[in-house]
Rosetta silent file (secondary structure, phi, psi, omega in degrees, C-alpha in Angstrom):
SEQUENCE: MAEATVTSKGQVTIPAEIRRAMGLTAGERVVFTQLDDGTTVFRAKRRSILELRGLLKPARGSKRPVAIKDMNIGRK
SCORE:     score description
SCORE:     0.000 S_00000001
   1 L     0.000  134.025  178.644  -10.742   22.470    3.445 S_00000001
   2 L   -89.824  150.684 -175.848   -7.552   21.703    1.488 S_00000001
   3 L  -141.170  149.638  179.035   -7.422   22.150   -2.262 S_00000001
   4 L  -145.890  164.797  179.946   -5.026   21.163   -5.044 S_00000001
   5 L  -117.157  138.961  177.431   -4.688   21.454   -8.805 S_00000001
   6 L   -82.805  128.540  178.454   -4.130   18.655  -11.281 S_00000001
   7 L   -81.471  173.842 -179.360   -1.185   19.341  -13.627 S_00000001
   8 L   -62.921  -20.019  178.752   -1.133   18.573  -17.347 S_00000001
   9 L   -89.720    1.550 -179.843    0.718   15.343  -16.428 S_00000001
  10 L    82.003   16.835 -178.370   -2.048   14.277  -14.111 S_00000001
  11 L   -97.190  150.637  179.084   -0.028   14.994  -10.936 S_00000001
  12 L  -132.635  133.677  173.272   -1.331   16.539   -7.724 S_00000001
  13 L   -89.697  124.244  179.700    0.649   17.957   -4.855 S_00000001
  14 L   -74.725  123.084 -179.481   -0.961   16.806   -1.567 S_00000001
  15 L   -56.252  146.729 -174.613   -1.419   19.905    0.588 S_00000001
  16 H   -55.751  -42.336 -177.241    0.947   20.170    3.565 S_00000001
  17 H   -63.021  -33.794  177.446   -1.834   20.101    6.158 S_00000001
  18 H   -71.106  -45.371  178.079   -3.149   16.784    4.721 S_00000001
  19 H   -58.137  -42.485  178.636    0.341   15.278    4.602 S_00000001
  20 H   -64.493  -46.320 -177.465    0.871   16.237    8.237 S_00000001
  21 H   -64.428  -32.519 -178.157   -2.530   14.915    9.369 S_00000001
  22 H   -93.640   -6.802  179.223   -1.933   11.584    7.587 S_00000001
  23 L    68.002   32.855  178.210    1.724   11.441    8.664 S_00000001
  24 L   -81.283  140.488  174.334    2.897   11.111    5.059 S_00000001
  25 L  -125.270  167.202  178.643    6.521   11.501    4.145 S_00000001
  26 L   -56.103  133.848  177.011    8.352   11.575    0.796 S_00000001
  27 L    93.743   -9.900  179.664    8.346    8.219   -0.968 S_00000001
  28 L   -77.225  150.619 -179.796    5.347    6.768    0.794 S_00000001
  29 L   -96.470  152.175  176.874    2.641    5.255   -1.386 S_00000001
  30 E  -127.523  158.851 -177.118   -1.054    6.197   -1.322 S_00000001
  31 E  -125.263  134.711  176.215   -4.112    4.333   -2.553 S_00000001
  32 E  -109.227  127.253 -179.554   -7.190    5.747   -4.283 S_00000001
  33 E  -123.948  126.162  178.725  -10.414    3.709   -4.021 S_00000001
  34 E   -93.802  126.749  176.882  -13.544    4.656   -5.993 S_00000001
  35 L   -90.875  162.689 -177.611  -16.852    3.865   -4.232 S_00000001
  36 L   -62.364  -28.836 -178.363  -20.092    3.089   -6.023 S_00000001
  37 L   -80.741    3.098 -177.544  -21.553    6.485   -5.057 S_00000001
  38 L    93.271   -4.610  179.818  -18.780    8.292   -6.938 S_00000001
  39 L   -76.327  142.480  175.796  -16.790    9.180   -3.865 S_00000001
  40 E  -114.109  125.977  177.087  -12.976    8.571   -4.054 S_00000001
  41 E   -99.140  136.369 -177.364  -11.223    7.584   -0.828 S_00000001
  42 E  -120.513  122.412 -179.713   -7.538    8.457   -0.491 S_00000001
  43 E  -140.789  157.637  173.960   -5.428    6.607    2.090 S_00000001
  44 E   -72.385  138.229  177.389   -1.817    5.892    2.974 S_00000001
  45 L   -90.513   98.950 -175.871   -0.697    2.395    1.946 S_00000001
  46 L  -125.717   14.559 -178.638    0.754    1.183    5.212 S_00000001
  47 L   -64.622  129.423 -178.998   -0.319   -2.423    5.461 S_00000001
  48 L   -78.941  147.204  174.715    2.420   -4.519    6.902 S_00000001
  49 H   -60.363  -26.586 -179.948    3.537   -7.701    5.223 S_00000001
  50 H   -66.764  -25.632  179.014    3.080   -9.308    8.633 S_00000001
  51 H   -69.594  -17.474 -176.817   -0.682   -8.749    8.336 S_00000001
  52 H   -86.432   -4.033 -176.575   -0.740  -11.193    5.383 S_00000001
  53 L   -60.599  131.291  179.472    0.423  -14.111    7.545 S_00000001
  54 L    83.381    0.817 -178.424   -1.905  -17.112    7.151 S_00000001
  55 L   -69.480  -40.898 -178.801   -3.664  -15.621    4.171 S_00000001
  56 L   -97.971  143.738  176.207   -2.503  -18.348    1.773 S_00000001
  57 L   -80.758  150.469  177.888   -2.976  -22.048    2.288 S_00000001
  58 L   -68.485  155.706 -179.350    0.138  -24.274    2.183 S_00000001
  59 L   -60.219  154.102  179.148    0.860  -26.237   -1.035 S_00000001
  60 L   -53.165  134.278  176.970   -0.737  -29.639   -1.252 S_00000001
  61 L    80.565   -7.147 -177.400    1.068  -32.192    0.786 S_00000001
  62 L   -96.145  122.254 -178.750    3.135  -29.584    2.548 S_00000001
  63 L  -108.462  -12.370 -175.416    2.655  -29.596    6.312 S_00000001
  64 L  -111.645  150.186  175.194    5.586  -27.461    7.312 S_00000001
  65 L   -66.500  152.894  179.278    6.302  -23.752    6.840 S_00000001
  66 L   -80.050  135.064  177.568    8.858  -22.694    4.224 S_00000001
  67 L   -73.758  151.275  179.266   12.145  -21.602    5.673 S_00000001
  68 H   -56.489  -43.975 -178.550   13.408  -18.104    4.880 S_00000001
  69 H   -59.237  -31.024  179.766   16.544  -19.501    3.204 S_00000001
  70 H   -73.797  -19.133 -179.316   14.275  -21.436    0.854 S_00000001
  71 H   -82.923  -18.268 -173.519   12.477  -18.222   -0.152 S_00000001
  72 L   -88.722   57.528  179.743   15.658  -16.555   -1.340 S_00000001
  73 L   -65.892  133.251  177.183   15.623  -18.195   -4.773 S_00000001
  74 L    81.200   -2.581  175.855   18.403  -16.923   -7.033 S_00000001
  75 L   -96.304  146.828 -177.851   20.257  -15.160   -4.252 S_00000001
  76 L  -114.289    0.000    0.000   23.736  -16.255   -3.285 S_00000001
């Protein structure tokens, strides 16, 4: 069992064996989810933006997908 200590700033270093097992590298994000029974689940945030395809409905009256160039608002 891996163990860590919470610092005065609320920070925790994830033990090396856990980082290796989860394939975590520096800069990756993690998510903590509290369950109703008091358990906290810790997981790597690896959901691809591609998994969100089709999640939103098109705007009213719009039948065609939005082109990438139209999404780059404010970019030149």
